[in-house]
N, C-alpha and C positions, 0 to 999 in steps of 0.2 A: 197220161194224165191230162184233162183238159184245162183250158184258162177262165178262171172264174169271169164270168163274166159282171160287168159293173149290174149292171140291175138285182141278181142275186146277191150280191154284197150291201147294195144299198137296201135290200128287203130286211136281209141281218140286221143290219145296222139299226132300221126302223123297228123293227118286230121283239126284236133282243134288247132294249131299254136298259130291262136286268143287270147287264152287263155293265152299262155304262155306270150303274150306278154303286154295282158294288165296287166293281176294280178299277174305278177312275177314269180322266181322261183319257188316257192314253194306252192302256190294256187292250179293246177292240182294235183299236188302230193297229197297234204294233203285232196282235196276231191274225191280222189279214198281210201287215207287210211282212212278216217273216215268211206266210206261205206264199206270198207272189217272190219274195227274194230268193227262197231256196226254189221255186220252179227257174227263176233265171238263170240261177248257177247252175240248175242241172242240163238247160236246153241248150242247142246247139246252133237252132233255126232261127238265122240273124230275122226273119218274120216275126216271127214268135217273140223276141229277145224285144224288136221293138214296140211289139205291140204292149208288154209288159211295164217296160221301160214308162211308158204310156199313159196305163193302167194306174200305175204307181204315184205319177203326179196327179190323175184325178183323181185320185184316194187320198193323196196327202191335201188337196186341197178343200174337199170335202167333209173331211175330219177336220179339221183347221174353223170352218165354217160351222161344223156342228159343236165342235166343243166352243166357240164362242157363246153361242145361241144358249147351250146349255148352262155353263157361269153367268150368263145374263140373266134366265131362267129361274136361275136359285139363287142370286143377285135379289133381283125383283121382289120374289119369295122370305127372304129373312124377314126378322125380326131386327137384326145385329148382323154386320155387315164390318170385319174389321182389317186393318189398310194400316198401311204406313202413310204420313204426310207427303211424300211426293205421289204415294200409288194410287190417293185420290185421284191425278190427271188422268188416270187408267180408261183405255176406251171400252173399258167392263162397266165401268160408272159411267159412263156419258147418258145424260138424260132421265138420270136417277139422283132423286132427293129424299132428305132425310129428314124426320120431325127434330131427330137434336144430334148434334156432334159433339164425342165426347174427348179430350184431345190428354193420353195422360205423359207427364212430365212434360208438360208445357212449359216449365221454367227451361228445358233446356233446347226447346224447340227455337228457330229463328221464327219472328214475327212474321217473314215474305212464304215462310213455308204453309206457315200454321194457317193463314189463305188458302190457301188449294182446298183444302177441308172444310175451314168453316164458309166456302162458297155452295156447299153443299148440302146445309142444313139450314132449317128456320131459327133455331136456337142451339146454343152450347154452353160447353163446360171445360172450364181450363184446368185441370187438375195437378198440382205438382207445388214446388217450394223454393223460392225464388234468391231465398234466404242461404241456397247452397248451390254448386254450381252451374254456372251455367253455359250456352254452345260456343265451342272452342271457335274463336273466329283467327284464321290466319292471315289475314290482311289487318295490319294496324292501322291504315288509313280508313277502310270501312267499318274498324270499329270504331275508330274515333269519329264517324259519322252516325254512329247510330243504329248500325247493323248489330252490335252485341248485343244491344238492348231489346229484350220480350218483348211479346204483346202481354205476357201474365205480369210482368214488373209494369210493365206502363201502364194497363189497368190497375195494378193494384196503388198506383200509386196515384191516379187518378180520380177512385174512386172510394177506394179503402174497402171499409167495412159493409160500404152500401151492397154492394156486390159480393163481397167475400165471405168463406166461411172456415174458419181453422180447424181442421180434427186437432185436439185436446188430449188425448189418452194415448201415450205411446207404449208398444208391445213387445220393444227390444232390450234397451237397457238397464240398468240398475237405477236408483233414483239419482246416486253422486255423480255417476257420469251425465245423465239429462240433466241435472239444475244448474251447470253453468250456462251451455247450450239454450236452456229455457229464459234463464235473467240476463243473458249477454244479449238474446238475439230476439226472443220469443216474447217478451214483455212478461215475465213468470207464469205462463199460460198452462204450459207444458207439464201435463201430471203421468206416471209412470204407471202402469196396470196394475193390483197386488202381485200378480204371478210374476214378474218382474222386477219387482219393486228394489228387492232384496237379495237377490241372484248373486252368487259366488261362484267363481270358478273352482271354488272346494265344494260345491253342491253338485258339480258332475261327476259322472257314474267314474269308480277309477282314480280317482283326482285325488292325492294327499293333501292334505292342510299342511302348510308350510309358512315362510314366508315371501314364498313369491308368489302364492295361491290363497292371501286372507287379503291382498290388498286389493281395493276397487283403484284406488287412482293412486299411479307410482310415477315420482317426479324423480329421474335418476340425471345427473346436473354433473357437466363435464368441465366445470369450471375451474381454472386453475390445474389442469389437469399437465403433467409433461409429458403422457404420452405422444402418440402420433394424434392428435387432433385439430392440426392444419388443414384447412381448408383446400382443394386443390380443384384446378381445370379441367375435364377432359377436353378429347378431340370435340366434339361435339359442344363445349361452350359451357356443358352442364356442372353445378356441383358435387364434391365429395368430403367425403369426411371419413377415413377408413379408418383413424381411432374410435368416432362415434359410430360407425357398422360396426364395430367389433361390441361394442357395449351393448349393441340392440339383439345381435345376434348371441350375446354371451346368457343376455335376459330367457329371450325364448328355449335356450338351451334348459334352463332352469326349471322352466314350464312346464317342459316335456320331461325330465327327468320326475318333473313330480306326478304327470301322469297324464298331463293335457295332450291332448291329441293334437299333432305340428300341423293338420289341417283343419284345424281350431284356431291357431294363431296366424295373425298379417301382420306385416310391417309396414308403413304406411311411410313414403317419404314425397316431400316435396318436388326434389331435383332426380332426373331420372338417372343420373349417373350412381345415386345412392343405393340404388338398385342393388345390391351388393349382393353375391353370390356367395355358400358356402359349401362345404366338402363334405360337412358330416350326411350321414343316410339317416339318420334319425330327424331331419329339419327336410327332408326332401320334400316333404308335403304341403310344408309351409309357404305364405305366397307371399311375394314381395312385389308391392307396385307403389303408383304416385296416387297422389290424393283423387286423380281422374279416373285411373282404374278401380278405383272401390266404390266411385260413385255407386249407389242404391242397391252396397253389397252390406255384410257385416260378418264378423268373427266375434268367438268367446269371449278373443283376450288384440286386443290391436297394441301397435307399439311404434309410436310415431317418432322415427331419427327428425329432428329437425333442422340439423346442416348446418348452421352459421357459426361462423369465430368475429370476433373483434375487427379485425381488417376487412369483412366484406361489407361491413354496412354501408348501404347503398342510398342516394338521394333521389325518389322517385317524385315526381310532384312537387311538391311544397312543405311534404312530412321528407324527414328520415324514419325510413320505413325496413327493416329487415328482410329483406329479398322478397318474394311475395307471400310471403309466410302471414303478413298483415291482412292478406285478403281477409274479412273473415267468414266470407260464406267458406275458402279453402280448411279453415282450419273448422267450420263446424264442421264439414261432412268427414274429415278426417277424425275427429274426437267422435262421433255420435256414431260412427261404425263400429265400436264396443261394444259387448252385452255386457260381459260382466266385469271387464279390467281395460283401464285405459291408459299406458304411459309413455311417457313423454321422457326421449333421451334429448337434453341439450345445454347450453353455455347459457345460464340463468344468466349472468353478465351481459350476454350481446344483446341473447333475444328481449328483455326486460327497460330496452331502448325505445318500444314502443308501447306506447299504454294498453292498446288491447291486447297486448301476447304478454304483459306485463300484469292482466287482470286474469290472465288464463294461468301462470303461473302461480301467483300469488292462493289463486281459488286451489291448487295442486297442492301447496303447502299445508294450506289452513284444512282441507278436510283428506288426504292423502298421508302416503308415507313416502317421505324426502329421503334417497340414497347420492351419497356421493359417488361417479363413475370410478373412483379407484379402487372399489370393495368387487368390481369386476375385473380387472387390472389384468389379475393374475390368470384366466382360465381360457 
């Protein structure tokens, strides 16, 4: 078998563009490389092996160049180009400008990252919600100096309704779940689409009507409980409350027993250590995560374990807060992940020390069902 010449390979490369577009960036190159590598493994002649290696090196360089040219050509002729913020600095986008740059989830993006993409366009649209979770900043000092303040938030504060347009119809949650968030954070401007305004867990296929599935809002109060409701710290100084965790798991079991799919249930806890594990097979598909882990997500039923006890109230800044539960954005995200049921598990005597959380508890008491955690004590 004779070694394929570089000119012959170039002819195939240039006269068979259909292969490139059908099979992607790498397949033609891989085809030629495999042929040459197969030849390299079979031949024992040193001169031939040297020539093959040289040919492979040349082909590799030419393939990379051809791929870059093809990608650049595709981008230049595309109506829409998708990229990450940092990806906008790629060499593939050099000397390319756009009529419009749209940044999705802009309220979670660092301002400095936004500018990488914004400099590529003459106009921009920022889409997001600055009343949900901001970007995570590891450096406390950097956050204090303004790194955590997003461009979305800054523009909203500077120009308000002059530049903002709010989407006021939501298609996720029952109106009772929505109303608290709408009134507390969005000036009562949010409305529920008729398709979701009154949907219940019991409306789901194979779900039975029961005391557990017919409540849209449910408050399970651990105040005064004699079981293991005392907070503990794990090795990473994260807060956990074993008794409260058991109550949350017990309610999830009741929902599953009523026919709700475990995969449709989520337990949200503000603290990493509260991400309790359970050994019940019927709950193996249930998701347990922090508030941050549920950002942008939804479940038919959400159980929020608030994990706070009287002795754990700390002083933050000038106010007495209950951990970081009183961060409006965190509770906004936690509550609004629920489609058909939102359940709060907490010590009401403790969390109501904060005015914001007190209004949340009062809303659940007035519009939902109140239960004592003692009702779950033997499950």
